[in-house]
N, C-alpha and C positions, 0 to 999 in steps of 0.2 A: 552264428553270432560273429559279430564284425571285430577284428581284431585290434584291440588298442595298444597293446606292449609289444607282443611277439612279430618279429619280422622272419625272415628266412633263416636266420642265424641267432636265435634268442632274442634278447631285448638290447636294443643300442639307442645312444643317442648323445646329446651334447652334454657333459659333465655339467652337474648342478642347475640343470634345467630339464624341463618336459619329464621324459620317462628315466632320466639318470640322476636321480637326487638322492640323499641320504635316506629321505622318508619311503620313497617307492622301493628302494632297495631293501629297506628293512621288512616292507610289507612282501617282498617276493621271497626274501627268506622265511617269514612266518608263514606264507602261503605254501610254498614249495615243501617246507618241513610239515605241514600238516597234511599233505597229499602224501607224503612218502613215509608217514609216522604209521608203521603196521606191526601191529604184534607186541609183544610185552619187553622184548629184549632192549637194550640201551641202544639208540639211533645214531647213526653216524653221518655225518657230510664232509667231505675234502674241499678244501677251497684255494684254488690256486690263482694267481695274477700274472699280466705282464708288468711291465714298467712304468706304465702311466702314473703321473703324479696323483690321479685321482683315485687310483686303485687302493691307496691306504684309506681315504674316505669310505668308498663302498665296501670295501672288507670289514671295517668295523661294522658299519650298518647292517651288512648281511649276518655278521654273527651275531648281532644282537636279534634279529629276526629268529635265527635257527635255535639259538638258545632257547628264546622265550617260546617257542613251538616243542621245546623237548629234545631237541637233537644235540649231540655232542659235535663239536666243529674242530676239524683237524685242518691247520694252516700249513699249505705248503710254500707259501711266498712265490718268488718269479720263476715260473717254469713254464714249458709249452704246453699249450692246449691238449695234444696227445698225451702228453703224461699224466694230466689231470683224468681223463678218460681210462688210462690204463690204471692208474692207483685207485680208483674208484673202486674197480674190480678187484685188484689185488688186496687191498684192504678191508674188502667186503663192507664198503661205505653202502648207505643207502643211497644217497644220491651225490653227485660231484657238480662243483661250479667252477667256471672259469670266468674271472672279470678281464675282459679285453674287448676291443674293439677293432682285433684284428688288423688289418692293413689300412685302418684310417687314422687321421692325424691325432696327438695327443689331447686335443680338445673332446675329442669322442671318447665314449668307453660303453661297454655292453657287459652283459650278463649271460653266460650260457651254461645251460644246464644238461647234464647227463644222467640217465638211470643208473640202477645197481649193476647193469650189465654192459656200462660203459657207452651204450648208444644215446646220441641225442632224442630228446622227449618227442612223443608223436603228437599230432595236432590235437587230439582229443585231451592229452595230458595238459600241454600247454593251456588250452582254453579253459581246463578245470581249475588251474592256476590262476588264469586271469580272472576268473570269477570271485576267487577268494581274495584277491589283491585290493578290490574295491569294496569288500564286504565289510561289515562291522568285526573287529579283530577279536574281541572276548572270547568267543567260541574256539578261536584258534590257539589260545594260550594253554600252555600246560599247566597244571597244577604244581605249586611252589617245590613240593620234592622232586617233581620231575624236571625241572629247568635243567638245560644242558651245560656242559664246561666247554672251554675252548683252550687249546694248547697249540703250539707250533710243531710240526713234525721234523723231526732230525733225519737226515739221510734219504730225503725224496728225490734230491737230486741226483745222487749216486745211484738209487734205484732204477730211474729213468736211463742214465748213462748204461748200466749193466745191460738193461733191457734193449736199448738200441744197439749195443754191439753185438748181443745174440741173435740178432736177425740176419746176420751175415753167417756163413758155414764157417766152421774153425778153420778152414785152410785157406780162406781168403785174408790177404793181408793188404794194407794200403800201403806199404812200404815201395818206394820208389815213385811215389805220386806227390807232385807239390800242386796243394788245395788251397784256393783262396775263399774263403767265407766272409759273407756279409750277414750278419746277426740282425742287422736292422734297429739295433739300440734296443731289443725287445727280449722277450721271454727267453730265448735260448743262448743269450750272450756267454752264460758260463758252459751249459751242455754241451751245445755244438762242436766247440772248437776241442772240448775234452775228449770226446767220441772219438772224433777224427785223429787226432795225436795219440790216443789209446790203441788205435789200430793201425799205427805204423805211418800216418801221412806225416809229409811236411806242411805244416800248416801257417798260413797267413792269413789273419784275421783283422776284418773292418767292423764298424757298426757294433762294436762291443763295449761301448762306454756310455750307458743309459744315464741320462740326468732327470729323468721323469718328463721331459719336454721334446726331447729328440726323437722319441720312437718313431721309425718309418720317414723321418724328414731328410729327404735327398738321400735315401739308402734302402737297401733291402730290396725284396721282389717287386716292390711297385717303382723303385727308380736303380735298375740294375746298370746303369751308366757308370756309376762309382765303381762296381765291382769290375766290370768290363776295364776300366781303366787300370785298377790293380793288378788284373790277369795280365795285361800287357807290361805292367811295371816290373812285376817280377816274375816273367815268364812261367807263370802257373800252367799246369796242365788241364785244370778244369776250375770254374768259379760256382760256387753254391751261393745262391742268393734267398735266404728267407724272410718271411713277413713277422709283423708285431709279436705274434702269438706262436709262430713255427708251424702253424698248419699247413702251410702252402709252399713251393720251392719253384725256384727257376734255374736254370743253369746257365753258364755262360762257357762256351767253348774257347779253346785255346786261341783262337783267332779273335776274341771280343764278342762273339757273335750270341744273343739271347736266343736260347732254347725254351720255348713253352711247354705248358702241361701236356698238349695234343701229341707233341712228339715225344716226350718223356712216357705218357700211357703207352706209345707204340712201341718204344723200346723196350718195356717190360712186358708188354703181352706178347711180343716175338721171342723173348727170351724164355718169358715162361711157356710157351707153347712148345719151343724148341725141348725144353726140359720136360715136358709134359707134366708140367703144374699148374697150367692155365685151366680154369672150370668156367662152365657156363657156355663154352662156345666163342667167347669175345671177351668185351668189356663194356662198363657201364659209363655212358657221360651225358652231360647236359645238351640242351637245345644250342648252345653257343660254341659246341666243338665245331673245328672246321670239317668240311667237307672231305678234305684232301684225307682226314684221318680215318672217316668213313670207306671211302676209297681204298686207302692202304690196306686196312683191315679185309675188307672184301676181295681183294686179289689173293689175298693169305688163307682163306677160309675161315675168316673170324667174322663174327658181328659186332656191330655197335648199337647196343641200345639205348636209346636217350629219354631223359627225363627233364622236368623243368630245372630252372637254376636253384642251387642249392645243395651242399654236398649231404646234405641229411636225405634228400630224396635221390641222389645216388646211392647212399649206402641201403635205403629201404629196397630199392629194386635189386641191388646186390644179392640181399639175403634172400626174395623172394625168388628171385631166377638162379640162384647158385653160382653167381659170379664171385671170383675172388680180386678182380682188380677193378677199379673205376676212378672216376675224378672229373675234375674240370680242367679246362683249358688255362686258367687263371694259376694253376699249379698244386691244386687239393688232389692230392692223390692217396686213395684209401686201397691197402692190400689188406682183404680180411683176414690173412695168416697172421697177421702183425697186429691190426689193431681195428677200431671200431670207427674211426674218423682220421680226416686228412693228418698226414705226418710228413712235414717237408723234410727232416732229417733222415728218418728212416727211408723215404723215397729216393733221396740223394744217394745214400748208401748202396741200394739196387743197381742206381746208375754207375756207381763205381765199381760195383763189382762185375759189371758188363764191361766196363773200360778195362780191368785190369785181367779178365777173363780173354777178353778178344784182343789185347794189347795192340789197339789202333787208336789213332786220336779221336779225342771227343767229337771234333767236327764231323768225322765220318760215322761215329756211332749213333749220334743223336740228332741227325738230319736225315730221318727217315722217310719223308716225302716231301713233296713240294704243296705249300697249302694253296687253297683257292683264294684267289683275291677277296678280302673278307674286310667290310667297313663296319665300323661302330663309333656312332656317336650318340651324345645324350642330351636332352631336353630337359631342363630345370622346370620344376612344377611347383607354384606357389597355391595352386588351390584349383578345385574343379575337377571333371574327369573327361579330359581331351580325348581319349580313347573310345569313349563312347558317343563322340560327336559324328553325326552323319557323313558330311564330306572328309572326315578322317578316315572312317570306315570305308568308303567308297575308294580313297587314294590307295588305302592299304589294300584291298581286293585287286585293284587295277595292277598295283606294283608286282602281286604275287603271280597274275597272270603273264605279265611281261618277264618275270625270270623264268618261269616256267619249270621244267623237270630238270634244269642244269642249274639252278639255284635254289637257295633257300633265304626267307625274310623271317625275323624274328623282332618283334615288337612288345616289350614289357616293362611294367613299372619296375624299377630297383626295390628290393627288399630290404636295403638298409640305409639308402638317401633319397631325397625327394627329386626322384629323376625318372625320364622314362629312357629307356634305353632303345635304339633304333639299330639293328644289325642286318646287314644283307650280304650274301656272298654269292659268288657265281665266276664262272672261265671268263667273262667279259668284264675287266675292272672298270671300263668307262662306264658300262651299264649300272654295275653295282654303285658306283660313286654317284651318279646321277639321281638314281633311285634314292637312297638314303638322303641325300641333299635336299630332294623336294620333299620327302616324308617330314624330315627336321622341320621344315618351314611351314609345313601345313599344320603340324601337330602345335607347334609354337604359337602361331595364328590363333589355332582353336583354343589354347590355353588363355592367350589375351582376353579372349572374349568369354571365357567358361564362367 
């Protein structure tokens, strides 16, 4: 079945158009409620959101759908995505919902769904919900006595703060560290500074004044320049850049240099292997992770298993292979001992624990390998299927042969935007740049005539 609504990370689109209207949100709530309504108990859904203006609109629409399906709704307010996953399990809810478009601009929004186990839904469940979204709704409506109730939950933020703090050993304190954090004017603007301060750090916060329109705007993990500037300004030991829903993180070292998710996974994997905590013999990452990470792990007796892009697929492989660390270059890092999805704040705490234990500058701790030259460019798509074009296929095959065994080529449609992503990496930067430029030109030309 062709997907109409769900992409690689839930349903996403421009607010008040396409897949992101109140009508669709109501239908998603009704459909998801119908799918997860099992047994005779009072069914429960928890709903969190980030700070986008459209969150109020979609929240109310989802409440209408879920209550109409017979589910009681517990509203968490602005809170990180990983907190929704955690609270879904903690409150024994039947389903969890996060209203967020993650790192996208405020104009976009999205709906992420979690099952009662806190994991994102399987492809099969998403397709089942898709069929119901477009179906006639009368069969999905609960009888009048079974209509659900909705209420706001007090203390949800505090529960997540305590959960995050408990991911560090009791003997680890952040005292003596000056930490700059950029909350991206998003979902973690309250919780992240509070966690760091309560653990003993001196905290300098930016990106903590959301107004509904400024989420991810020139701030956060998508725009770490602001944080790098603040690190220099206040002479911080480390900078932490979250995205709009706080499920990803990038680090800025004391020199103002940005550290990506590949480096952070290397730090955590090496530390956990040293402590005999690492399971699965290595980590799981996507096809976008740098070849340098794979080489770094291999030199230390660890493996790197790759999946297609999407932290959901990383988590699925982690569960299948018994891995407890995985993630994406973008900063989604999943540690199954602590959660079922990417958690930017908890990942940052693991890095801070390494900094405290090793008592060395972040620039030394977090730069574990030299990345292989990697070039990524996007081709905007307005229609057609250029990757099925014969000349494009031929050019891609020729490029793979030219890179040989010392490089990699990844070409894929974006799961969240109308783009085709072209990524190549290899030891020869000039070769990599030429190959990417040529493929972008060929794909763009094919798109124009498709």
